[in-house]
C-alpha positions as CSV (number, residue, x, y, z in Angstrom):
1,M,-10.8,-4.0,-13.7
2,D,-7.5,-5.4,-12.3
3,E,-6.4,-8.9,-13.3
4,E,-7.1,-10.6,-10.0
5,K,-10.7,-9.2,-9.9
6,K,-11.4,-10.2,-13.5
7,L,-10.1,-13.7,-13.0
8,K,-12.2,-14.1,-9.9
9,Q,-15.3,-12.8,-11.8
10,I,-14.7,-15.3,-14.6
11,M,-14.4,-18.2,-12.1
12,E,-17.6,-17.1,-10.3
13,V,-19.5,-17.1,-13.6
14,G,-18.0,-20.5,-14.4
15,L,-19.6,-21.8,-11.2
16,E,-23.0,-20.3,-12.1
17,L,-22.8,-22.1,-15.5
18,T,-22.7,-25.5,-13.7
19,G,-26.4,-25.1,-12.8
20,I,-27.6,-24.7,-16.4
21,K,-28.6,-28.0,-17.9
22,D,-30.2,-27.0,-21.3
23,I,-27.8,-26.6,-24.2
24,D,-29.5,-23.6,-25.8
25,V,-29.9,-21.7,-22.6
26,L,-26.3,-22.4,-21.8
27,L,-24.9,-21.3,-25.2
28,E,-26.7,-18.0,-25.0
29,R,-25.4,-17.4,-21.4
30,V,-21.8,-18.4,-22.3
31,L,-21.8,-15.9,-25.2
32,L,-23.2,-13.2,-23.0
33,E,-20.8,-13.7,-20.1
34,A,-17.8,-13.9,-22.4
35,R,-18.8,-10.6,-24.1
36,K,-19.2,-9.0,-20.7
37,A,-15.8,-10.1,-19.5
38,V,-14.0,-8.2,-22.3
39,N,-16.7,-5.6,-23.0
40,A,-17.3,-6.9,-26.5
41,D,-20.1,-5.2,-28.5
42,A,-21.0,-8.4,-30.4
43,G,-20.3,-12.1,-30.7
44,S,-21.3,-15.5,-32.0
45,I,-21.1,-19.0,-30.8
46,Y,-20.9,-22.2,-32.9
47,T,-21.0,-25.9,-32.1
48,I,-19.5,-28.7,-34.2
49,R,-21.6,-31.4,-35.8
50,D,-20.6,-33.8,-38.6
51,N,-17.4,-31.9,-39.2
52,K,-19.3,-28.6,-39.7
53,L,-19.6,-25.6,-37.5
54,E,-23.3,-24.8,-36.8
55,F,-24.0,-21.1,-36.1
56,R,-26.1,-21.2,-32.9
57,Y,-26.4,-17.7,-31.4
58,T,-25.4,-14.2,-32.1
59,Q,-25.6,-11.1,-29.9
60,N,-25.0,-7.5,-30.9
61,D,-25.5,-4.5,-28.6
62,T,-25.3,-1.9,-31.3
63,L,-28.0,-3.6,-33.4
64,Q,-30.1,-4.5,-30.3
65,K,-30.3,-0.8,-29.4
66,Q,-31.9,-0.1,-32.7
67,L,-34.9,-2.4,-31.9
68,A,-38.0,-1.6,-29.9
69,P,-37.9,-2.6,-26.2
70,G,-38.6,-6.3,-25.7
71,K,-37.6,-7.2,-29.3
72,K,-34.8,-9.6,-30.1
73,L,-32.4,-9.8,-33.0
74,I,-33.6,-12.0,-35.9
75,Y,-30.9,-14.0,-37.6
76,S,-30.5,-17.0,-39.9
77,T,-28.7,-20.1,-38.9
78,F,-26.2,-21.7,-41.2
79,S,-23.2,-24.1,-41.1
80,I,-19.7,-23.7,-42.4
81,P,-17.0,-26.4,-43.0
82,V,-14.3,-27.0,-40.5
83,N,-11.4,-25.9,-42.7
84,N,-9.0,-23.0,-43.2
85,S,-11.2,-20.9,-45.5
86,S,-13.0,-19.0,-42.7
87,I,-11.8,-17.6,-39.4
88,A,-14.1,-19.8,-37.3
89,G,-13.3,-22.8,-39.4
90,Y,-9.6,-22.3,-39.1
91,V,-9.8,-22.0,-35.3
92,A,-12.0,-25.2,-35.0
93,G,-9.7,-27.2,-37.3
94,N,-6.4,-26.1,-35.8
95,G,-7.4,-25.5,-32.2
96,E,-5.7,-22.1,-32.2
97,L,-6.9,-18.8,-30.8
98,L,-6.9,-15.9,-33.3
99,N,-6.8,-12.3,-32.1
100,I,-7.3,-10.1,-35.2
101,P,-7.1,-6.3,-34.7
102,D,-8.8,-5.6,-38.0
103,V,-10.6,-8.3,-40.1
104,H,-10.5,-6.0,-43.1
105,N,-6.7,-5.9,-43.1
106,L,-5.6,-9.5,-42.5
107,P,-1.9,-10.4,-42.6
108,G,-0.6,-11.6,-45.9
109,G,-0.3,-15.3,-46.4
110,V,-3.1,-16.4,-44.0
111,P,-5.4,-19.1,-45.5
112,Y,-8.6,-17.7,-44.1
113,T,-10.8,-14.7,-45.2
114,F,-13.4,-12.5,-43.5
115,A,-16.9,-12.9,-44.9
116,K,-18.0,-9.4,-45.5
117,K,-21.5,-10.4,-46.6
118,Y,-22.8,-10.6,-43.0
119,D,-21.7,-7.1,-42.2
120,E,-23.3,-5.9,-45.5
121,A,-26.6,-7.7,-44.6
122,S,-26.8,-6.2,-41.1
123,K,-25.1,-2.8,-41.9
124,Y,-22.7,-3.5,-39.0
125,V,-18.9,-2.9,-39.2
126,T,-16.8,-5.7,-37.7
127,Q,-13.3,-4.6,-36.8
128,A,-11.5,-6.5,-34.0
129,M,-12.2,-10.2,-33.5
130,L,-11.1,-12.7,-30.9
131,T,-11.9,-16.3,-31.9
132,L,-11.3,-19.2,-29.6
133,P,-11.9,-23.0,-29.8
134,L,-14.2,-24.4,-27.2
135,K,-12.0,-27.2,-26.0
136,T,-12.9,-29.8,-23.3
137,H,-10.5,-31.1,-20.7
138,R,-10.0,-34.2,-22.9
139,G,-8.8,-31.9,-25.7
140,N,-12.0,-32.3,-27.9
141,I,-13.0,-29.2,-29.8
142,I,-16.8,-29.0,-29.6
143,G,-17.3,-25.4,-31.0
144,V,-16.0,-21.9,-31.4
145,L,-16.6,-18.7,-29.5
146,Q,-16.2,-15.5,-31.5
147,L,-16.1,-12.0,-29.8
148,I,-16.3,-8.8,-31.8
149,N,-15.4,-5.1,-31.3
150,P,-14.3,-4.6,-27.7
151,K,-15.3,-1.1,-26.4
152,N,-13.2,1.3,-24.4
153,Q,-14.4,3.5,-21.6
154,E,-15.5,6.2,-24.1
155,G,-17.6,3.7,-26.1
156,G,-15.2,3.5,-29.1
157,V,-14.0,0.3,-30.7
158,T,-10.6,-0.8,-29.6
159,Q,-8.5,-4.1,-29.8
160,F,-8.6,-7.2,-27.7
161,A,-5.7,-7.0,-25.2
162,R,-3.3,-10.0,-24.8
163,D,-4.6,-10.3,-21.2
164,D,-8.1,-10.8,-22.6
165,E,-6.8,-13.9,-24.4
166,L,-5.8,-15.5,-21.1
167,Y,-9.1,-14.8,-19.3
168,I,-11.3,-15.8,-22.2
169,K,-9.3,-18.9,-23.0
170,Y,-9.7,-20.1,-19.4
171,F,-13.4,-19.3,-19.6
172,A,-13.9,-21.0,-22.9
173,N,-12.3,-24.2,-21.8
174,T,-14.4,-24.2,-18.6
175,A,-17.6,-23.5,-20.6
176,A,-16.7,-26.2,-23.1
177,N,-17.0,-28.9,-20.5
178,Y,-20.4,-27.6,-19.4
179,I,-21.5,-27.4,-23.0
180,E,-20.5,-31.0,-23.6
181,R,-22.5,-32.1,-20.6
182,A,-25.5,-30.1,-21.7
183,Q,-25.3,-31.8,-25.2
184,M,-25.4,-35.2,-23.5
185,T,-28.5,-34.1,-21.5
186,R,-30.2,-33.0,-24.8
187,T,-29.2,-36.3,-26.4
188,M,-30.8,-38.2,-23.6
189,I,-34.0,-36.3,-23.8
190,L,-34.1,-36.8,-27.6
191,R,-33.6,-40.5,-27.1
192,M,-36.8,-40.5,-25.0
193,I,-38.5,-38.5,-27.8
194,N,-37.3,-41.0,-30.3
195,M,-39.1,-43.7,-28.3
196,A,-42.3,-41.8,-28.8
197,E,-41.5,-41.1,-32.4
198,L,-41.2,-44.9,-33.1
199,R,-44.8,-45.0,-31.9
200,D,-46.2,-41.7,-33.2
201,P,-44.8,-40.3,-36.5
202,K,-46.0,-36.8,-35.5
203,E,-43.7,-36.7,-32.4
204,T,-40.4,-35.8,-34.1
205,G,-37.2,-34.3,-32.7
206,T,-37.7,-31.1,-34.7
207,H,-41.3,-30.7,-33.4
208,V,-40.3,-31.0,-29.7
209,N,-37.2,-28.8,-30.2
210,R,-39.5,-26.1,-31.7
211,V,-42.1,-26.5,-28.9
212,G,-39.4,-26.2,-26.3
213,A,-37.8,-23.1,-27.9
214,Y,-41.2,-21.4,-28.6
215,S,-42.2,-22.0,-24.9
216,V,-39.1,-20.3,-23.6
217,E,-39.6,-17.2,-25.7
218,I,-43.3,-16.9,-24.7
219,Y,-42.4,-17.4,-21.0
220,E,-39.5,-14.9,-21.0
221,H,-41.7,-12.1,-22.4
222,W,-44.6,-13.0,-20.2
223,A,-42.5,-13.2,-17.0
224,T,-40.5,-10.0,-17.8
225,K,-43.8,-8.2,-18.2
226,R,-45.0,-9.4,-14.9
227,G,-41.8,-8.2,-13.2
228,V,-40.4,-11.7,-12.4
229,P,-36.7,-11.3,-11.2
230,E,-34.1,-12.0,-13.9
231,Q,-32.5,-14.7,-11.9
232,E,-35.7,-16.6,-11.6
233,I,-36.5,-16.2,-15.3
234,A,-33.1,-17.6,-16.2
235,K,-33.6,-20.6,-14.0
236,N,-37.1,-21.3,-15.3
237,K,-36.1,-20.9,-18.9
238,D,-33.5,-23.7,-18.4
239,I,-36.0,-26.1,-16.8
240,L,-38.9,-25.2,-19.2
241,R,-36.8,-25.7,-22.3
242,M,-36.2,-29.3,-21.4
243,A,-39.6,-30.1,-19.8
244,A,-41.6,-28.7,-22.7
245,M,-39.8,-31.2,-25.1
246,L,-41.3,-34.0,-23.0
247,H,-44.9,-32.8,-23.2
248,D,-46.2,-35.8,-25.1
249,V,-43.9,-38.5,-23.8
250,G,-46.9,-40.3,-22.4
251,K,-47.8,-41.4,-25.9
252,V,-45.4,-44.3,-25.6
253,A,-48.2,-46.0,-23.6
254,I,-50.9,-45.5,-26.3
255,S,-51.7,-48.2,-28.8
256,D,-50.1,-48.0,-32.3
257,T,-53.6,-48.5,-33.8
258,I,-54.6,-45.1,-32.4
259,L,-51.3,-43.2,-32.6
260,K,-50.6,-44.1,-36.3
261,K,-54.2,-43.6,-37.5
262,P,-54.0,-41.0,-40.3
263,G,-57.7,-40.0,-40.0
264,K,-60.0,-38.6,-37.4
265,F,-60.3,-40.5,-34.1
266,T,-63.6,-42.1,-33.1
267,P,-65.0,-40.8,-29.8
268,D,-63.7,-44.0,-28.0
269,E,-60.3,-43.7,-29.6
270,F,-60.1,-40.0,-28.6
271,E,-60.8,-41.0,-25.0
272,I,-57.9,-43.4,-25.1
273,M,-55.7,-40.8,-26.7
274,K,-56.4,-38.3,-23.9
275,Q,-54.8,-40.7,-21.5
276,H,-51.3,-39.7,-22.7
277,T,-51.5,-36.6,-20.5
278,F,-51.7,-38.4,-17.1
279,L,-49.7,-41.4,-18.4
280,G,-46.9,-38.9,-19.2
281,A,-47.3,-37.3,-15.8
282,R,-46.9,-40.7,-14.1
283,L,-43.3,-40.9,-15.5
284,F,-42.4,-37.9,-13.3
285,S,-44.6,-38.8,-10.3
286,T,-41.6,-39.4,-8.1
287,R,-40.3,-35.9,-8.3
288,Y,-36.6,-35.6,-7.3
289,S,-35.9,-32.3,-9.0
290,E,-37.5,-29.2,-10.4
291,L,-37.2,-30.7,-13.9
292,D,-39.3,-33.7,-12.7
293,D,-41.9,-31.3,-11.2
294,V,-42.2,-29.1,-14.2
295,S,-42.3,-32.0,-16.6
296,Y,-45.1,-33.6,-14.5
297,H,-47.3,-30.4,-14.7
298,I,-46.6,-29.8,-18.5
299,A,-47.4,-33.4,-19.4
300,L,-50.6,-33.3,-17.3
301,D,-51.9,-29.8,-18.2
302,H,-50.9,-29.0,-21.8
303,H,-54.3,-30.0,-23.2
304,E,-56.3,-28.1,-20.6
305,K,-58.2,-25.0,-21.9
306,W,-58.6,-21.6,-20.2
307,N,-62.4,-22.0,-20.3
308,G,-62.4,-25.5,-18.6
309,K,-63.2,-27.5,-21.7
310,G,-59.9,-29.2,-22.0
311,Y,-58.6,-32.5,-20.6
312,P,-57.8,-34.6,-18.6
313,G,-59.2,-32.2,-15.9
314,H,-59.0,-32.8,-12.2
315,I,-57.9,-36.4,-12.0
316,N,-55.6,-38.5,-9.9
317,P,-52.8,-39.2,-12.4
318,M,-51.9,-42.5,-10.7
319,T,-55.3,-43.9,-11.2
320,G,-56.8,-41.8,-14.0
321,E,-59.9,-41.4,-11.8
322,P,-61.7,-38.0,-11.2
323,V,-60.9,-36.2,-8.0
324,P,-64.3,-36.4,-6.1
325,E,-64.6,-32.7,-5.3
326,Y,-64.1,-31.8,-8.9
327,V,-66.6,-33.8,-10.8
328,D,-69.3,-32.5,-13.2
329,E,-73.0,-33.4,-13.3
330,N,-72.1,-36.6,-15.2
331,N,-69.6,-37.6,-12.6
332,N,-66.7,-36.9,-15.0
333,A,-63.6,-35.0,-14.0
334,R,-64.2,-31.2,-14.4
335,G,-61.7,-29.5,-16.7
336,K,-59.2,-27.2,-15.0
337,I,-60.2,-23.5,-15.4
338,E,-57.9,-20.5,-15.9
339,E,-55.2,-20.3,-13.3
340,E,-56.0,-23.8,-12.1
341,I,-53.8,-24.8,-15.1
342,H,-50.1,-24.7,-14.4
343,P,-48.5,-21.6,-16.1
344,F,-46.1,-23.8,-18.0
345,G,-48.9,-26.0,-19.2
346,R,-50.7,-22.9,-20.5
347,I,-47.5,-21.8,-22.4
348,V,-46.8,-25.2,-23.9
349,A,-50.5,-25.4,-25.0
350,I,-49.9,-22.3,-27.2
351,A,-46.5,-23.6,-28.5
352,D,-47.8,-27.0,-29.3
353,V,-50.9,-25.8,-31.2
354,Y,-49.0,-23.2,-33.1
355,D,-46.5,-25.8,-34.3
356,A,-49.2,-28.4,-35.1
357,L,-51.0,-25.9,-37.3
358,S,-47.9,-24.5,-38.9
359,C,-46.5,-27.9,-40.0
360,R,-47.5,-30.6,-42.4
361,R,-48.9,-33.8,-41.0
362,V,-49.9,-37.1,-42.6
363,Y,-53.5,-36.0,-42.3
364,K,-53.2,-32.3,-43.3
365,E,-51.0,-29.7,-45.1
366,A,-49.4,-26.9,-43.2
367,W,-51.7,-23.9,-42.7
368,E,-50.8,-20.5,-44.1
369,A,-49.1,-18.2,-41.5
370,D,-52.0,-15.7,-41.4
371,Q,-54.6,-18.5,-40.9
372,V,-52.6,-19.9,-38.0
373,L,-52.4,-16.5,-36.2
374,E,-56.0,-15.7,-36.8
375,T,-57.0,-19.1,-35.3
376,I,-54.8,-18.6,-32.2
377,R,-56.0,-15.0,-31.7
378,K,-59.6,-16.2,-31.9
379,D,-59.0,-18.8,-29.3
380,A,-57.5,-16.3,-26.7
381,G,-59.7,-16.3,-23.7
382,T,-61.3,-19.7,-24.5
383,H,-58.6,-22.2,-25.3
384,F,-55.6,-20.0,-24.3
385,D,-54.7,-17.5,-21.6
386,T,-55.1,-14.1,-23.2
387,E,-52.1,-12.5,-21.4
388,M,-49.9,-15.3,-22.7
389,I,-51.3,-14.9,-26.2
390,D,-50.2,-11.3,-26.0
391,S,-46.7,-12.4,-25.2
392,F,-46.8,-15.0,-28.0
393,L,-47.8,-12.4,-30.5
394,A,-45.1,-10.0,-29.2
395,V,-42.4,-12.6,-30.0
396,I,-43.8,-14.0,-33.2
397,D,-40.8,-12.9,-35.2
398,V,-38.5,-14.9,-33.0
399,I,-40.8,-17.9,-33.1
400,R,-40.8,-17.8,-36.9
401,M,-37.0,-17.7,-36.8
402,I,-37.0,-20.8,-34.5
403,H,-39.3,-22.5,-36.9
404,D,-36.7,-22.1,-39.7
405,Q,-33.9,-23.3,-37.3
406,Y,-35.6,-26.7,-36.9
407,P,-37.1,-27.6,-40.3
408,E,-39.0,-30.8,-40.8
409,E,-36.8,-33.6,-42.1
410,S,-37.8,-34.6,-45.6
């Protein structure tokens, strides 16, 4: 590809990134597009927090091809100090790009080393590495982009060209500004969650991050299976990741006496607790964006059940009253049935129940993994959409990885 065409392509991708609001979806896309620009076989992306580099995403075409179709790479997250002992740490601390032809033969006198243990664990051979700081227009370094093993036309590993440095540096600086903006968006959402956490000790930042991440994985598998176009999947993942985090925000309007009760609710208390669904939906009733729209439906529908025995059912969220044409024999709102429930509500229902069963709460211990899966399988077709449960089970390895990425705070 000639220089002008490559630069134009990178600029066009940069413009596409402006539409992505969620930090996790954005980081994954930044890494993918950077790799494509220089035909890198693998790569990783880190963000900085508390003077440490947090390993966020990795991609590896060689290892991916060894997996069954639809499966994703499983990896552990970790953090490393921002100092000169590692390649990524050196780049973050000094703000310098490093283009290393062979990480196993580093020049004499450099302070950093290559950690061979990751290659040994994955049975992958890292050779050439291009590592860049993610630097905003104000000069703040917010992370590191690391690209590995560029491929030539014959598929062999080569070295990163000097021209590659120019293009990827431009791309990394552009992406850094979008990443910073997405971090601010996540912070704002978590502040809303913190309001709920002050009221409900079960509603933690780690819980909502897990529910959001689980929901995206379930959706991606389900939508791909249904033949949804990739562009639409990408857009919906971005919105769903954020909206799913807000599923229980309506709890801010529920009494502390009920929210903080460690034992079982009385029937009257449970009726009040149910109100958090439509009270949450009310927060998004003036819908200016797709995020408002999806957040509205998730807040309202995530406790509905496939068999119609969930809540709040067919109600007017602004009044809490039943919709007249959808009342049962007792004049109560009839529960939504099957596809009357918004798809994202059905997905978040699975993610929320899985996380609730898998984690310790003040009123219970975490269930064993096999017991959780057995319960969810049993509830397919009654509580949950069977097709979506199939997708949940298909990505269970990734979901378990996400669970480890967002551990409960002790």
